[in-house]
N, CA, C and O atoms as a Maestro MAE file, in Angstrom:
{
 s_m_m2io_version
 :::
 2.0.0
}

f_m_ct {
 s_m_title
 :::
 protein
 m_atom[280] {
  # First column is atom index #
  i_m_mmod_type
  r_m_x_coord
  r_m_y_coord
  r_m_z_coord
  i_m_residue_number
  s_m_chain_name
  s_m_pdb_residue_name
  s_m_pdb_atom_name
  i_m_atomic_number
  :::
  1 25 -18.251 18.349 -21.365 1 A "MET " " N  " 7
  2 3 -17.543 19.345 -22.368 1 A "MET " " CA " 6
  3 2 -16.193 18.813 -22.611 1 A "MET " " C  " 6
  4 15 -15.305 19.567 -23.007 1 A "MET " " O  " 8
  5 25 -15.939 17.307 -22.356 2 A "ILE " " N  " 7
  6 3 -14.380 16.936 -23.138 2 A "ILE " " CA " 6
  7 2 -15.184 16.379 -24.558 2 A "ILE " " C  " 6
  8 15 -14.542 16.192 -25.591 2 A "ILE " " O  " 8
  9 25 -16.393 16.181 -24.494 3 A "LYS " " N  " 7
  10 3 -17.565 16.020 -25.316 3 A "LYS " " CA " 6
  11 2 -16.777 16.515 -26.963 3 A "LYS " " C  " 6
  12 15 -15.828 16.251 -27.701 3 A "LYS " " O  " 8
  13 25 -17.746 17.227 -26.853 4 A "THR " " N  " 7
  14 3 -17.854 18.599 -27.302 4 A "THR " " CA " 6
  15 2 -16.511 19.239 -27.879 4 A "THR " " C  " 6
  16 15 -16.421 19.903 -28.912 4 A "THR " " O  " 8
  17 25 -15.679 18.965 -27.163 5 A "VAL " " N  " 7
  18 3 -14.573 19.840 -27.825 5 A "VAL " " CA " 6
  19 2 -13.709 18.447 -28.739 5 A "VAL " " C  " 6
  20 15 -12.789 18.567 -29.548 5 A "VAL " " O  " 8
  21 25 -14.031 17.840 -28.515 6 A "LEU " " N  " 7
  22 3 -13.493 15.826 -28.887 6 A "LEU " " CA " 6
  23 2 -13.842 16.180 -30.327 6 A "LEU " " C  " 6
  24 15 -12.894 16.310 -31.101 6 A "LEU " " O  " 8
  25 25 -15.252 16.378 -30.851 7 A "ARG " " N  " 7
  26 3 -16.226 16.181 -32.256 7 A "ARG " " CA " 6
  27 2 -14.755 17.637 -32.634 7 A "ARG " " C  " 6
  28 15 -13.883 17.275 -33.423 7 A "ARG " " O  " 8
  29 25 -14.703 18.256 -32.385 8 A "ASN " " N  " 7
  30 3 -13.901 19.784 -33.026 8 A "ASN " " CA " 6
  31 2 -12.631 19.683 -32.920 8 A "ASN " " C  " 6
  32 15 -11.777 19.745 -32.036 8 A "ASN " " O  " 8
  33 25 -12.761 19.364 -34.975 9 A "SER " " N  " 7
  34 3 -11.534 19.250 -35.112 9 A "SER " " CA " 6
  35 2 -10.513 20.287 -35.269 9 A "SER " " C  " 6
  36 15 -9.456 19.904 -35.772 9 A "SER " " O  " 8
  37 25 -10.617 21.647 -34.910 10 A "ARG " " N  " 7
  38 3 -10.069 22.416 -34.448 10 A "ARG " " CA " 6
  39 2 -9.033 22.387 -33.305 10 A "ARG " " C  " 6
  40 15 -7.926 22.921 -33.382 10 A "ARG " " O  " 8
  41 25 -9.533 21.667 -32.168 11 A "PHE " " N  " 7
  42 3 -9.405 21.272 -30.808 11 A "PHE " " CA " 6
  43 2 -8.933 19.845 -31.078 11 A "PHE " " C  " 6
  44 15 -9.151 19.191 -30.058 11 A "PHE " " O  " 8
  45 25 -8.516 19.279 -31.790 12 A "HIS " " N  " 7
  46 3 -8.068 17.796 -32.172 12 A "HIS " " CA " 6
  47 2 -6.335 17.358 -30.857 12 A "HIS " " C  " 6
  48 15 -6.027 16.340 -30.237 12 A "HIS " " O  " 8
  49 25 -5.439 19.216 -31.037 13 A "ARG " " N  " 7
  50 3 -4.321 18.505 -31.057 13 A "ARG " " CA " 6
  51 2 -4.293 18.928 -29.469 13 A "ARG " " C  " 6
  52 15 -3.465 18.379 -28.741 13 A "ARG " " O  " 8
  53 25 -4.923 19.606 -29.096 14 A "VAL " " N  " 7
  54 3 -4.929 19.847 -28.115 14 A "VAL " " CA " 6
  55 2 -6.093 19.060 -27.344 14 A "VAL " " C  " 6
  56 15 -6.414 19.580 -26.276 14 A "VAL " " O  " 8
  57 25 -6.504 18.363 -27.561 15 A "ASN " " N  " 7
  58 3 -7.860 16.908 -27.010 15 A "ASN " " CA " 6
  59 2 -6.459 15.967 -26.688 15 A "ASN " " C  " 6
  60 15 -6.225 15.876 -25.483 15 A "ASN " " O  " 8
  61 25 -5.288 15.102 -27.783 16 A "THR " " N  " 7
  62 3 -4.610 14.025 -27.452 16 A "THR " " CA " 6
  63 2 -3.984 14.801 -26.567 16 A "THR " " C  " 6
  64 15 -3.940 14.067 -25.580 16 A "THR " " O  " 8
  65 25 -3.185 16.363 -26.113 17 A "HIS " " N  " 7
  66 3 -2.340 16.338 -25.511 17 A "HIS " " CA " 6
  67 2 -3.576 15.988 -23.955 17 A "HIS " " C  " 6
  68 15 -3.226 15.321 -22.982 17 A "HIS " " O  " 8
  69 25 -4.674 16.493 -24.079 18 A "ILE " " N  " 7
  70 3 -5.231 15.972 -22.417 18 A "ILE " " CA " 6
  71 2 -5.160 15.115 -22.204 18 A "ILE " " C  " 6
  72 15 -4.827 14.714 -21.088 18 A "ILE " " O  " 8
  73 25 -5.528 14.176 -23.485 19 A "LYS " " N  " 7
  74 3 -5.884 12.328 -23.407 19 A "LYS " " CA " 6
  75 2 -4.940 12.058 -23.276 19 A "LYS " " C  " 6
  76 15 -5.074 10.835 -23.240 19 A "LYS " " O  " 8
  77 25 -3.459 12.326 -23.101 20 A "ARG " " N  " 7
  78 3 -2.272 12.368 -22.213 20 A "ARG " " CA " 6
  79 2 -2.122 12.731 -21.224 20 A "ARG " " C  " 6
  80 15 -1.710 12.122 -20.237 20 A "ARG " " O  " 8
  81 25 -2.391 13.639 -21.319 21 A "TYR " " N  " 7
  82 3 -2.161 14.283 -19.539 21 A "TYR " " CA " 6
  83 2 -3.186 13.213 -18.251 21 A "TYR " " C  " 6
  84 15 -3.060 12.989 -17.048 21 A "TYR " " O  " 8
  85 25 -3.869 12.918 -18.995 22 A "LEU " " N  " 7
  86 3 -5.419 12.519 -18.068 22 A "LEU " " CA " 6
  87 2 -4.807 10.976 -17.775 22 A "LEU " " C  " 6
  88 15 -4.858 10.524 -16.631 22 A "LEU " " O  " 8
  89 25 -4.054 9.967 -19.212 23 A "HIS " " N  " 7
  90 3 -4.464 8.919 -18.656 23 A "HIS " " CA " 6
  91 2 -2.050 9.104 -18.011 23 A "HIS " " C  " 6
  92 15 -1.917 8.463 -16.968 23 A "HIS " " O  " 8
  93 25 -1.206 9.492 -18.284 24 A "GLN " " N  " 7
  94 3 -0.382 9.791 -17.035 24 A "GLN " " CA " 6
  95 2 -0.763 10.024 -15.760 24 A "GLN " " C  " 6
  96 15 0.028 9.608 -14.914 24 A "GLN " " O  " 8
  97 25 -1.966 10.691 -15.277 25 A "MET " " N  " 7
  98 3 -2.237 11.089 -14.347 25 A "MET " " CA " 6
  99 2 -2.884 9.692 -13.317 25 A "MET " " C  " 6
  100 15 -2.582 9.244 -12.211 25 A "MET " " O  " 8
  101 25 -4.083 9.281 -14.548 26 A "ASP " " N  " 7
  102 3 -4.214 7.738 -14.228 26 A "ASP " " CA " 6
  103 2 -3.488 6.511 -13.324 26 A "ASP " " C  " 6
  104 15 -3.680 5.880 -12.284 26 A "ASP " " O  " 8
  105 25 -2.368 6.622 -14.613 27 A "ILE " " N  " 7
  106 3 -1.129 5.561 -13.598 27 A "ILE " " CA " 6
  107 2 -0.951 6.630 -13.176 27 A "ILE " " C  " 6
  108 15 -2.068 7.101 -13.392 27 A "ILE " " O  " 8
  109 25 -0.282 7.577 -12.631 28 A "TYR " " N  " 7
  110 3 0.308 7.979 -11.724 28 A "TYR " " CA " 6
  111 2 -0.699 7.977 -10.396 28 A "TYR " " C  " 6
  112 15 -0.213 7.614 -9.325 28 A "TYR " " O  " 8
  113 25 -1.855 8.308 -10.443 29 A "PHE " " N  " 7
  114 3 -2.436 7.969 -9.686 29 A "PHE " " CA " 6
  115 2 -2.557 6.052 -8.342 29 A "PHE " " C  " 6
  116 15 -2.626 5.563 -7.214 29 A "PHE " " O  " 8
  117 25 -2.483 5.850 -9.946 30 A "ILE " " N  " 7
  118 3 -2.808 4.010 -10.238 30 A "ILE " " CA " 6
  119 2 -1.228 3.173 -9.304 30 A "ILE " " C  " 6
  120 15 -1.246 1.961 -9.086 30 A "ILE " " O  " 8
  121 25 0.023 4.081 -8.858 31 A "LYS " " N  " 7
  122 3 0.980 4.032 -9.368 31 A "LYS " " CA " 6
  123 2 1.143 4.124 -7.443 31 A "LYS " " C  " 6
  124 15 1.945 3.641 -6.644 31 A "LYS " " O  " 8
  125 25 0.275 4.751 -7.352 32 A "LYS " " N  " 7
  126 3 0.360 5.765 -5.884 32 A "LYS " " CA " 6
  127 2 -0.314 4.959 -4.923 32 A "LYS " " C  " 6
  128 15 0.141 4.709 -3.807 32 A "LYS " " O  " 8
  129 25 -2.028 4.325 -5.624 33 A "SER " " N  " 7
  130 3 -2.614 3.471 -4.844 33 A "SER " " CA " 6
  131 2 -1.708 2.378 -4.411 33 A "SER " " C  " 6
  132 15 -1.108 2.300 -3.339 33 A "SER " " O  " 8
  133 25 -1.702 1.728 -5.187 34 A "THR " " N  " 7
  134 3 -1.443 0.444 -5.041 34 A "THR " " CA " 6
  135 2 -0.849 0.262 -3.874 34 A "THR " " C  " 6
  136 15 -1.293 -0.045 -2.768 34 A "THR " " O  " 8
  137 25 0.435 0.538 -4.345 35 A "PRO " " N  " 7
  138 3 1.620 0.337 -3.190 35 A "PRO " " CA " 6
  139 2 1.387 0.285 -1.755 35 A "PRO " " C  " 6
  140 15 1.690 -0.556 -0.909 35 A "PRO " " O  " 8
  141 25 0.989 1.003 -1.717 36 A "PRO " " N  " 7
  142 3 0.466 1.190 0.204 36 A "PRO " " CA " 6
  143 2 -0.307 0.555 1.239 36 A "PRO " " C  " 6
  144 15 -0.394 0.672 2.461 36 A "PRO " " O  " 8
  145 25 -0.981 -0.345 0.108 37 A "THR " " N  " 7
  146 3 -2.796 -1.096 0.184 37 A "THR " " CA " 6
  147 2 -1.575 -2.343 0.616 37 A "THR " " C  " 6
  148 15 -1.359 -2.650 1.788 37 A "THR " " O  " 8
  149 25 -0.910 -2.919 -0.472 38 A "PRO " " N  " 7
  150 3 -0.112 -4.531 0.303 38 A "PRO " " CA " 6
  151 2 1.020 -4.106 1.745 38 A "PRO " " C  " 6
  152 15 1.281 -4.977 2.574 38 A "PRO " " O  " 8
  153 25 1.496 -2.932 1.845 39 A "GLU " " N  " 7
  154 3 2.362 -2.215 2.538 39 A "GLU " " CA " 6
  155 2 1.712 -2.420 3.576 39 A "GLU " " C  " 6
  156 15 2.135 -3.409 4.175 39 A "GLU " " O  " 8
  157 25 0.368 -1.629 4.346 40 A "ILE " " N  " 7
  158 3 0.383 -1.306 4.793 40 A "ILE " " CA " 6
  159 2 -0.147 -2.450 6.149 40 A "ILE " " C  " 6
  160 15 -0.336 -2.314 7.357 40 A "ILE " " O  " 8
  161 25 -0.259 -3.742 5.034 41 A "PRO " " N  " 7
  162 3 -0.313 -5.147 6.051 41 A "PRO " " CA " 6
  163 2 0.418 -5.987 6.628 41 A "PRO " " C  " 6
  164 15 0.451 -6.866 7.489 41 A "PRO " " O  " 8
  165 25 1.035 -5.396 5.823 42 A "GLN " " N  " 7
  166 3 2.295 -6.122 5.894 42 A "GLN " " CA " 6
  167 2 3.529 -5.964 7.473 42 A "GLN " " C  " 6
  168 15 4.355 -6.788 7.863 42 A "GLN " " O  " 8
  169 25 3.220 -4.731 7.990 43 A "PRO " " N  " 7
  170 3 4.191 -4.754 9.100 43 A "PRO " " CA " 6
  171 2 2.825 -4.812 10.098 43 A "PRO " " C  " 6
  172 15 3.015 -5.005 11.299 43 A "PRO " " O  " 8
  173 25 1.933 -4.702 9.770 44 A "GLN " " N  " 7
  174 3 0.415 -4.656 11.076 44 A "GLN " " CA " 6
  175 2 1.347 -6.177 11.075 44 A "GLN " " C  " 6
  176 15 2.461 -6.016 11.575 44 A "GLN " " O  " 8
  177 25 1.121 -7.307 10.696 45 A "VAL " " N  " 7
  178 3 1.441 -8.959 10.461 45 A "VAL " " CA " 6
  179 2 2.502 -8.957 11.281 45 A "VAL " " C  " 6
  180 15 2.400 -9.454 12.403 45 A "VAL " " O  " 8
  181 25 3.634 -8.417 10.855 46 A "SER " " N  " 7
  182 3 5.335 -8.609 11.537 46 A "SER " " CA " 6
  183 2 5.152 -8.132 12.983 46 A "SER " " C  " 6
  184 15 5.568 -8.670 14.010 46 A "SER " " O  " 8
  185 25 4.353 -6.870 12.823 47 A "VAL " " N  " 7
  186 3 3.719 -6.397 14.720 47 A "VAL " " CA " 6
  187 2 3.553 -7.250 15.220 47 A "VAL " " C  " 6
  188 15 4.322 -7.730 16.052 47 A "VAL " " O  " 8
  189 25 2.243 -7.822 14.788 48 A "GLN " " N  " 7
  190 3 1.739 -8.909 15.708 48 A "GLN " " CA " 6
  191 2 2.049 -9.646 16.163 48 A "GLN " " C  " 6
  192 15 1.905 -9.758 17.380 48 A "GLN " " O  " 8
  193 25 2.664 -10.571 15.391 49 A "THR " " N  " 7
  194 3 3.254 -11.638 14.959 49 A "THR " " CA " 6
  195 2 5.024 -11.570 16.554 49 A "THR " " C  " 6
  196 15 5.212 -12.269 17.550 49 A "THR " " O  " 8
  197 25 5.998 -10.172 15.841 50 A "ARG " " N  " 7
  198 3 6.608 -9.944 17.225 50 A "ARG " " CA " 6
  199 2 6.347 -9.841 18.454 50 A "ARG " " C  " 6
  200 15 7.092 -10.419 19.245 50 A "ARG " " O  " 8
  201 25 5.545 -9.300 18.801 51 A "VAL " " N  " 7
  202 3 4.618 -8.537 19.541 51 A "VAL " " CA " 6
  203 2 3.892 -10.370 20.140 51 A "VAL " " C  " 6
  204 15 4.375 -10.949 21.113 51 A "VAL " " O  " 8
  205 25 3.221 -10.708 19.657 52 A "THR " " N  " 7
  206 3 2.903 -12.311 20.480 52 A "THR " " CA " 6
  207 2 4.510 -13.043 21.206 52 A "THR " " C  " 6
  208 15 4.820 -13.382 22.348 52 A "THR " " O  " 8
  209 25 5.153 -13.048 20.038 53 A "GLU " " N  " 7
  210 3 6.431 -13.820 19.739 53 A "GLU " " CA " 6
  211 2 6.947 -13.488 21.344 53 A "GLU " " C  " 6
  212 15 7.046 -14.284 22.277 53 A "GLU " " O  " 8
  213 25 7.191 -12.262 21.322 54 A "LYS " " N  " 7
  214 3 8.580 -11.949 22.604 54 A "LYS " " CA " 6
  215 2 7.593 -12.539 24.206 54 A "LYS " " C  " 6
  216 15 8.103 -13.375 24.951 54 A "LYS " " O  " 8
  217 25 6.112 -11.903 24.511 55 A "PRO " " N  " 7
  218 3 6.266 -12.261 25.366 55 A "PRO " " CA " 6
  219 2 6.046 -13.817 26.225 55 A "PRO " " C  " 6
  220 15 5.969 -14.041 27.434 55 A "PRO " " O  " 8
  221 25 5.980 -14.865 24.882 56 A "VAL " " N  " 7
  222 3 5.705 -15.777 24.881 56 A "VAL " " CA " 6
  223 2 6.457 -16.625 25.419 56 A "VAL " " C  " 6
  224 15 6.217 -17.464 26.287 56 A "VAL " " O  " 8
  225 25 7.723 -16.282 24.664 57 A "ILE " " N  " 7
  226 3 9.558 -16.048 25.195 57 A "ILE " " CA " 6
  227 2 9.933 -16.614 26.425 57 A "ILE " " C  " 6
  228 15 10.308 -17.749 26.719 57 A "ILE " " O  " 8
  229 25 9.709 -15.318 27.261 58 A "PRO " " N  " 7
  230 3 10.173 -15.023 28.630 58 A "PRO " " CA " 6
  231 2 8.502 -15.934 29.386 58 A "PRO " " C  " 6
  232 15 8.784 -16.102 30.573 58 A "PRO " " O  " 8
  233 25 7.916 -16.164 29.284 59 A "GLN " " N  " 7
  234 3 6.687 -16.792 29.886 59 A "GLN " " CA " 6
  235 2 7.695 -18.329 29.909 59 A "GLN " " C  " 6
  236 15 8.562 -18.689 30.706 59 A "GLN " " O  " 8
  237 25 7.158 -18.970 28.715 60 A "LEU " " N  " 7
  238 3 8.680 -19.706 28.806 60 A "LEU " " CA " 6
  239 2 9.813 -20.135 29.609 60 A "LEU " " C  " 6
  240 15 9.776 -21.228 30.174 60 A "LEU " " O  " 8
  241 25 11.090 -19.152 29.733 61 A "GLU " " N  " 7
  242 3 12.133 -19.313 30.091 61 A "GLU " " CA " 6
  243 2 11.538 -19.078 31.981 61 A "GLU " " C  " 6
  244 15 12.199 -19.236 33.008 61 A "GLU " " O  " 8
  245 25 10.344 -18.735 31.846 62 A "LYS " " N  " 7
  246 3 11.063 -18.513 33.786 62 A "LYS " " CA " 6
  247 2 10.092 -19.573 34.079 62 A "LYS " " C  " 6
  248 15 10.293 -19.850 35.261 62 A "LYS " " O  " 8
  249 25 9.077 -20.366 33.597 63 A "PRO " " N  " 7
  250 3 8.785 -21.545 34.957 63 A "PRO " " CA " 6
  251 2 10.015 -22.753 34.420 63 A "PRO " " C  " 6
  252 15 9.953 -23.850 34.976 63 A "PRO " " O  " 8
  253 25 11.263 -22.507 33.201 64 A "GLN " " N  " 7
  254 3 12.534 -23.459 33.622 64 A "GLN " " CA " 6
  255 2 13.677 -23.274 34.097 64 A "GLN " " C  " 6
  256 15 14.759 -23.852 33.986 64 A "GLN " " O  " 8
  257 25 13.171 -22.072 34.842 65 A "ARG " " N  " 7
  258 3 14.446 -21.468 35.444 65 A "ARG " " CA " 6
  259 2 13.529 -22.123 36.845 65 A "ARG " " C  " 6
  260 15 13.747 -23.283 37.194 65 A "ARG " " O  " 8
  261 25 12.744 -21.461 37.413 66 A "ILE " " N  " 7
  262 3 11.831 -21.789 38.709 66 A "ILE " " CA " 6
  263 2 11.611 -23.407 38.708 66 A "ILE " " C  " 6
  264 15 11.517 -23.785 39.876 66 A "ILE " " O  " 8
  265 25 11.489 -24.583 37.696 67 A "ALA " " N  " 7
  266 3 12.114 -25.719 37.556 67 A "ALA " " CA " 6
  267 2 13.547 -26.243 37.794 67 A "ALA " " C  " 6
  268 15 13.632 -26.867 38.852 67 A "ALA " " O  " 8
  269 25 14.336 -26.182 37.310 68 A "THR " " N  " 7
  270 3 15.538 -25.617 37.604 68 A "THR " " CA " 6
  271 2 16.443 -25.355 38.908 68 A "THR " " C  " 6
  272 15 17.541 -25.908 38.975 68 A "THR " " O  " 8
  273 25 15.948 -24.427 40.053 69 A "LYS " " N  " 7
  274 3 16.252 -24.009 40.795 69 A "LYS " " CA " 6
  275 2 16.221 -25.189 42.365 69 A "LYS " " C  " 6
  276 15 17.126 -25.581 43.101 69 A "LYS " " O  " 8
  277 25 14.865 -25.415 42.349 70 A "PRO " " N  " 7
  278 3 14.814 -26.712 42.839 70 A "PRO " " CA " 6
  279 2 14.849 -28.150 43.142 70 A "PRO " " C  " 6
  280 15 14.470 -28.560 44.239 70 A "PRO " " O  " 8
  :::
 }
 m_bond[279] {
  # First column is bond index #
  i_m_from
  i_m_to
  i_m_order
  :::
  1 1 2 1
  2 2 3 1
  3 3 4 2
  4 3 5 1
  5 5 6 1
  6 6 7 1
  7 7 8 2
  8 7 9 1
  9 9 10 1
  10 10 11 1
  11 11 12 2
  12 11 13 1
  13 13 14 1
  14 14 15 1
  15 15 16 2
  16 15 17 1
  17 17 18 1
  18 18 19 1
  19 19 20 2
  20 19 21 1
  21 21 22 1
  22 22 23 1
  23 23 24 2
  24 23 25 1
  25 25 26 1
  26 26 27 1
  27 27 28 2
  28 27 29 1
  29 29 30 1
  30 30 31 1
  31 31 32 2
  32 31 33 1
  33 33 34 1
  34 34 35 1
  35 35 36 2
  36 35 37 1
  37 37 38 1
  38 38 39 1
  39 39 40 2
  40 39 41 1
  41 41 42 1
  42 42 43 1
  43 43 44 2
  44 43 45 1
  45 45 46 1
  46 46 47 1
  47 47 48 2
  48 47 49 1
  49 49 50 1
  50 50 51 1
  51 51 52 2
  52 51 53 1
  53 53 54 1
  54 54 55 1
  55 55 56 2
  56 55 57 1
  57 57 58 1
  58 58 59 1
  59 59 60 2
  60 59 61 1
  61 61 62 1
  62 62 63 1
  63 63 64 2
  64 63 65 1
  65 65 66 1
  66 66 67 1
  67 67 68 2
  68 67 69 1
  69 69 70 1
  70 70 71 1
  71 71 72 2
  72 71 73 1
  73 73 74 1
  74 74 75 1
  75 75 76 2
  76 75 77 1
  77 77 78 1
  78 78 79 1
  79 79 80 2
  80 79 81 1
  81 81 82 1
  82 82 83 1
  83 83 84 2
  84 83 85 1
  85 85 86 1
  86 86 87 1
  87 87 88 2
  88 87 89 1
  89 89 90 1
  90 90 91 1
  91 91 92 2
  92 91 93 1
  93 93 94 1
  94 94 95 1
  95 95 96 2
  96 95 97 1
  97 97 98 1
  98 98 99 1
  99 99 100 2
  100 99 101 1
  101 101 102 1
  102 102 103 1
  103 103 104 2
  104 103 105 1
  105 105 106 1
  106 106 107 1
  107 107 108 2
  108 107 109 1
  109 109 110 1
  110 110 111 1
  111 111 112 2
  112 111 113 1
  113 113 114 1
  114 114 115 1
  115 115 116 2
  116 115 117 1
  117 117 118 1
  118 118 119 1
  119 119 120 2
  120 119 121 1
  121 121 122 1
  122 122 123 1
  123 123 124 2
  124 123 125 1
  125 125 126 1
  126 126 127 1
  127 127 128 2
  128 127 129 1
  129 129 130 1
  130 130 131 1
  131 131 132 2
  132 131 133 1
  133 133 134 1
  134 134 135 1
  135 135 136 2
  136 135 137 1
  137 137 138 1
  138 138 139 1
  139 139 140 2
  140 139 141 1
  141 141 142 1
  142 142 143 1
  143 143 144 2
  144 143 145 1
  145 145 146 1
  146 146 147 1
  147 147 148 2
  148 147 149 1
  149 149 150 1
  150 150 151 1
  151 151 152 2
  152 151 153 1
  153 153 154 1
  154 154 155 1
  155 155 156 2
  156 155 157 1
  157 157 158 1
  158 158 159 1
  159 159 160 2
  160 159 161 1
  161 161 162 1
  162 162 163 1
  163 163 164 2
  164 163 165 1
  165 165 166 1
  166 166 167 1
  167 167 168 2
  168 167 169 1
  169 169 170 1
  170 170 171 1
  171 171 172 2
  172 171 173 1
  173 173 174 1
  174 174 175 1
  175 175 176 2
  176 175 177 1
  177 177 178 1
  178 178 179 1
  179 179 180 2
  180 179 181 1
  181 181 182 1
  182 182 183 1
  183 183 184 2
  184 183 185 1
  185 185 186 1
  186 186 187 1
  187 187 188 2
  188 187 189 1
  189 189 190 1
  190 190 191 1
  191 191 192 2
  192 191 193 1
  193 193 194 1
  194 194 195 1
  195 195 196 2
  196 195 197 1
  197 197 198 1
  198 198 199 1
  199 199 200 2
  200 199 201 1
  201 201 202 1
  202 202 203 1
  203 203 204 2
  204 203 205 1
  205 205 206 1
  206 206 207 1
  207 207 208 2
  208 207 209 1
  209 209 210 1
  210 210 211 1
  211 211 212 2
  212 211 213 1
  213 213 214 1
  214 214 215 1
  215 215 216 2
  216 215 217 1
  217 217 218 1
  218 218 219 1
  219 219 220 2
  220 219 221 1
  221 221 222 1
  222 222 223 1
  223 223 224 2
  224 223 225 1
  225 225 226 1
  226 226 227 1
  227 227 228 2
  228 227 229 1
  229 229 230 1
  230 230 231 1
  231 231 232 2
  232 231 233 1
  233 233 234 1
  234 234 235 1
  235 235 236 2
  236 235 237 1
  237 237 238 1
  238 238 239 1
  239 239 240 2
  240 239 241 1
  241 241 242 1
  242 242 243 1
  243 243 244 2
  244 243 245 1
  245 245 246 1
  246 246 247 1
  247 247 248 2
  248 247 249 1
  249 249 250 1
  250 250 251 1
  251 251 252 2
  252 251 253 1
  253 253 254 1
  254 254 255 1
  255 255 256 2
  256 255 257 1
  257 257 258 1
  258 258 259 1
  259 259 260 2
  260 259 261 1
  261 261 262 1
  262 262 263 1
  263 263 264 2
  264 263 265 1
  265 265 266 1
  266 266 267 1
  267 267 268 2
  268 267 269 1
  269 269 270 1
  270 270 271 1
  271 271 272 2
  272 271 273 1
  273 273 274 1
  274 274 275 1
  275 275 276 2
  276 275 277 1
  277 277 278 1
  278 278 279 1
  279 279 280 2
  :::
 }
}
């Protein structure tokens, strides 16, 4: 349907407007879709590292305290 409209010179002005609008929508969707993909894994990785670090630190501290008491 769009191709047939492109061929008609009478709809050229409308066609250029549609093209511009579609191009803007493509840019908008690309901008919206690309940022979340890198942002989602980064927090997951940081949370995983924090979760793994927190239990390791108390485990290391407890044996040291036990060793120093006796």
